[in-house]
N, C-alpha and C positions, 0 to 999 in steps of 0.2 A: 610256325617263327614266332618266338612271341620276341617283341619288341617296346619301348618306351620313348615319350618324349617326357623331358624332365621340362618345366616351366621356372623359370628365375629373374631375379633381377641380378644386376651386378656383383659376381661372385669378391670376397675376399680374398687375398692374396694366398692365405692357406688351403690348404686345399680336402681340410677336414667332411666339409658340405657336400660334396662332390662323394669322396671316398663312401660317406654315409647311404645316399641313395644309390652308388652303384654298389655297392654291400645289400640290398635290397634285391635288387638289379640281378646278381648274381646267386639269390638264393630262388627266385621266380623263375630261373633260365630264359633270362634275358638276353639277344644276341645284338641286340643293336638298342643303341640310345640316342637319342635326337634334341639336344641344349636349344635352348630359344635366342633368339638372336642378341645383343649385347650383355651376351652372360659371364661371357670367358672381361670383353670389355667394357669400360665406362660406356653409357649412353652417350648415342655421337653428338648431342651438342654440349657434352665436355668434353670430349676431347677435341672440339672445337680451340676451346684456351688449355691442352694439357701440350706440352714440348711435346715432342718427338722420341726422344730418347725414354723418355716415361712411357709411353704408350710402345715402345720397343720393347722393356724390362717390361711392362706388364703380361704382354704377347708371350712371352721366351718363357717368361717362367712358367704361368696359364698350360700351352704349351708341353714343358717340361710335366709338370701336375697330371695331364693328361696321357701323358709316354708310358709313365707308371705306373698308373688306374688301370689305363687299359691292357697293359701287362700283368698284370694284379691279378684284376677278376675277369681275364679271358672274353672284355666286349672291345666291339667296335663302339669308336665314338664319331659323331656327327655333329659340328658346332661352328658356328659364325664367329671369325678369327678376323683381328685387324695384324697383316704382315707390315713389317717397315723393309724397307731393300735398298738400300745406295741411297737412302734417305728419301725416299719416297712410301709413300701410304698406301697399300692395297686393301681393298676390302675383299677379304675371302672366305669359302668353308673348307673345314681342316677334317678330313675323316682318318680318325687314331684307330689304326687295328695293332692286335701285341707284337705284329712284329713289321708294321710301315704305316707309314706316313704318306697321306697326297693332299695337298690342295690346290681349290678348284678356284681362281676369280668369279666374282659378284661378276654377271656381264647388263645387267640392265640395274641402275640406281635410280634412287628419289631426287629427284633434280626442282624441287619445290620452292621457291621464297625461302619459306619460314625453315627447311630444313632441306638442304639441299646437296647433298654426298655425292652426287655425278662433278660437283666441282672440287668439293675438299678431298676426296679420294685420286687417285693419278690408275685406275683400272681405264685400260685401255678401250675403248669404242670399236666393234666390231662387230661381225654376223652371230651372231648365237649358237650356241652349240650345246646341246643337250649332256652336263656332266653324272655319268652311269660308273656302276659298278656291280658287283655279281656278290653275295654272297649265301649259302649253304641251298643253291639253288634259285634263290628270290635276285629278284631287278631292280635296283634300286635307282631315282636319279633327284636329283637334287634343283631344288626350285625354290628358290627364295623368292621370302614375303614379297615384293615388288614385282619381281618377275611375273607373278601368277597373272600377274595382267594382263600379259601378253601371249596373245594365241602364238606368237612363233616361238613361240618358249616350250607347247604341247604339240611341235609338228613333228616332233622325231621322237615321242611317246610309243604310238606303233611303231616306226621304222629299228626304236629299238629294242623293244620288247620287254620296257617298263612295266612291272608289277604295282610298283607302291615307287610314290613323290614325297621326297621330304622336304618339309617346308618350315623353317625355321621363321620368324618375323618378331618387330615390335609393335606391333600393331595400338594404336591409341585413340583419345577423344570416343566419338559414336560410331565407330563403324563396324562393331561386329556384327552386327545381322547382315550386313552386310559382304562380309568374309565369308558368314558359313552358308551364304547363296551362292558363293560365289565357289566354295571350295565343294561343295553340292554338287553343282554342274558340272566341275571340269571333271572330279570323278565319274559322275553318271557317263558324261560322253566319249570317254577315253578309257571307261572297263576297269581303270586304277583306284589303290586304296592311296588314299592321302594321309600321311599325316605330319598334322602342322602344330610347332611349339611354339604358345608365341608371349613375349617376355610379361613382366609381373614386375611392380614396384609406380614409382614415382619422379618425375622427373621436374622439377622449380625455375623456372624461367627469370630473368633479372627483372621481370615485370611483376612476377610473385604468381604467375599464371600456373596452374599446374597442367601436368602432363600424366594423364592417368592410365599406367596399359594394363589391362584389365586384364591377362592371360586368355579363360577361355581354348585351350590348348584341346586339341580333338582329332577321334580316327573316323573319318568320312570312309563309307566301304562302295564297292566299284556299282551300286544300287541307287548313289548318289544320296543314301542315307546316312546321318551321323549316328556312328555305333557308341559311342562314350566324349565324351567329353567335363575339361573340370572346371572350377572353378575361378575367382580371380585372386587367389594368394597361390606362394609358392605349394608348387605339387607336383607326384609324378601322377603319370598315365600310362599304365600298362597293359598290354593286348596282345593278338593275337594275330597274325596275317593267314590266313586261309588262300591254299593254292585251288582248291574245287570251289570254293566262292565265285573266287575269281574266273577262273575257265567256264563256271554256271552262268554267268554274268555274259563273258563274251558270247557264246553259245544263245544266249538269248534274243541279246538285240545285235550283234553281227557290226557293232562299226567299220573295227579293221578288214571284214570281211568284205563290207562293200565298196570301203576302199583300194582293195585288192584288183576285185574285178575290173574297176577303170583306169589298175594300171600303174599305180600310187607308189606299189611297193614291189 
């Protein structure tokens, strides 16, 4: 299966840019496109001072655009989105297919002093449950960027027979090398592909400090190797997921087999 990661800054209200990239995807036989975090909405620090009515308008417009384009180009699109329901804000991921739409609320939110999504959004704090869906015989799981740090987020990978983890993120500062090692480790110890789409662009706070989002979206294979990686500008990564490669890695390392012998599955 051919899939893609599109690394972006916040998109304008016009759907022209997405239309351009989705046309490329259609020509290349792409089945699924992953968007980076805060591509459909303004960056979190900007949302903190944005009226809820404007956030709602932005989100609802972008959702309409995604629905139209997914149907037009016969694509499945997975992207983070801020939902406004009953005057509450929820950080979620939307999966838009030509004939359906699903939402999955993010379950671990950043809770640091300088970047506190957990306090800002109204997502419930509850036991983690891995969101999954299947497409043309490939099982996908969604683990948002911050969630990738928690072991509990990976406990259901074997149980739910996940082949590919989709990870939208908005990583910044000097974290690129750490992220690559984390992705490699997770992919290797669970015999999965991880497709990560990371944000690009710059946010400047009131003290003129720049938060630079460095991109470097990548695909890590089940052997724990980075197969493809983008630069630090707006770009698209198009790659192929190979079931034979998945099966080969699982046969060689047998992580799930070892767990099954001990009654975990």
